[in-house]
C-alpha positions, 0 to 999 in steps of 0.5 A: 500500500502507498504512503498516502493510504497508510497516512489515511488509515493512521488518521482514522485509527487515531479517531478509534476506527478499526484498521482497514481490513479486507471488506468481506472479512470485516463484514463477516465479523460484523455479521457475528454482531446483532443488527443493533450493534452494527450502527456506525460510520464506515470507510470503503476503499477502491484501488482503481488503476493508479488512483485510490478512491475512498467512500465515507458513509453512515448506516444503522447497519453497516453490513447491510449497507455494504451489501447495497453498495456492492451492487454498483461499486464492485471494486471496494476491497478494503473497509474500516468502521467506527461504532456509533449510535444512530443519533450521532451518525450524521454529525460524524459522517460530516466530520470524517468526510472533512478528515479525509478531505484534509488528507487530499484523497479522492472521495466518491462522496464528492465530484471527481475533479476534471481537468477538462472543466474549463470555464472559458469553454463553458462560458457561452452557456451563460451568455446571450449570442452563441447559445441562442444561435444554437437553439435556432439552428438545425445543427447536429454536433459531429464532435468525436466522443473522447470521454474516459473514466475508468471508475464509471466504466467499472461501476456501470458495466454490469448495469449496461450489460443488463440493459442490453439484455433487457427484453425491450432492448433495440439497437435503434435506442442507441441511435435515438439517444445519439441523435438526441444528445447531439441535436439537443444538448449544447456543447454536449462534448464539454458538459457531460457529467457536469451539466447532463448525464445518462442513466439506464434501468432506473426505478421511474419514481412514478405515481400509483398505479405506474410505480413499477414502470422503469426508466429504461433510458433517462437524460437529466440536465441540472436536476430534471429529466429531459428525455426518458424512454419509459418501460411499461410494467403496468398496462398489459395492452399498452405498448412496451415503451414510451418516449417522453420529451420535456420542452419549453412551452413558450417556444411552441405556438398553439397551432404548432402544438396542435399540429404535433399532437395530430402528426405524431399521435401524442398529447401535450401534458403539463411538465413535471417540474416547477423550477426549470427556468420557464414553464415546460410541457411534455409529449410521449410517443409510443413508436420509435419511428415517431420518436425519431420523427420528433427529432427531425421536426424543426419546431419541436427540436427548437423547443427542446433546445431552449428548455434544455439550455435554460436548465443548464443555466440553472446550474451544475448537475446534481452530485448524485446524478453526476456520480450515476452517469452510465459511461458505457451507455454514453460511450456506446451511443455517442460513438455511433454514426449519426442516423435518423 
């Protein structure tokens, strides 16, 4: 182990943490305790290439929480913990995140620093002129996909394989996602995981009776979702997939909304979000041909662009969304030829 790791371990032990041990060995030891005795603060470590990543967390049952973590973070190899009552956990988690930050380590609790984030590259997003010209153009970005993140690749490879093995997977979904990102997200190649992300196979968070429906693919900007491919698990006689778009309401005149509803067999509905830099409406279509068709409709795409740009101007992507970016999906989709 490198000197930095030993320094971190020493700092934690000085605060009465256990020494780092093999994660599974530590969990086996915790398994001998009663659940009520497993409350505390934990630190997991992953050795990723030439980087060492730490994660500080809290749980009233540290072993149970570890079993949840490894579903997405399969690279944790060492762990330590500090027993603590449930009433003290939040305060202690903040304390020990600070302790590790003072050691200058990489924390998965926070955004990974990215050399590629340069303000001069992103400044146009917050200024009039270039961004609005992009909204009013018919441009499709042809930028090569160059993002690379070993951590995100590792964490989401299994989920992406499950996505491709899903009964409703269709290779055209990747073509559709590629077209959406390249047409509808400003400076997409510079703002990935900073202002927008892509996820797959997520619980949709939908209200009853649709709570079992799945977000097969979802694009988020800032916080709100902007495009979702929803997998139907509720209505037996309904199509398997719905392609749901959020757009800026004020950009579409009433006659254009009516035309789109008729042409694409859809219906304008109220947007899900109140703080979006402007009122939104959403449209769902149940045929991938209609989904591609909407991305070829100049008025519709313009409304998507303005809605997405307003969200980017509201601020950076939420931390948890940045960390849940499915890099394998983004890479596979955005390295494909552009098709419509």
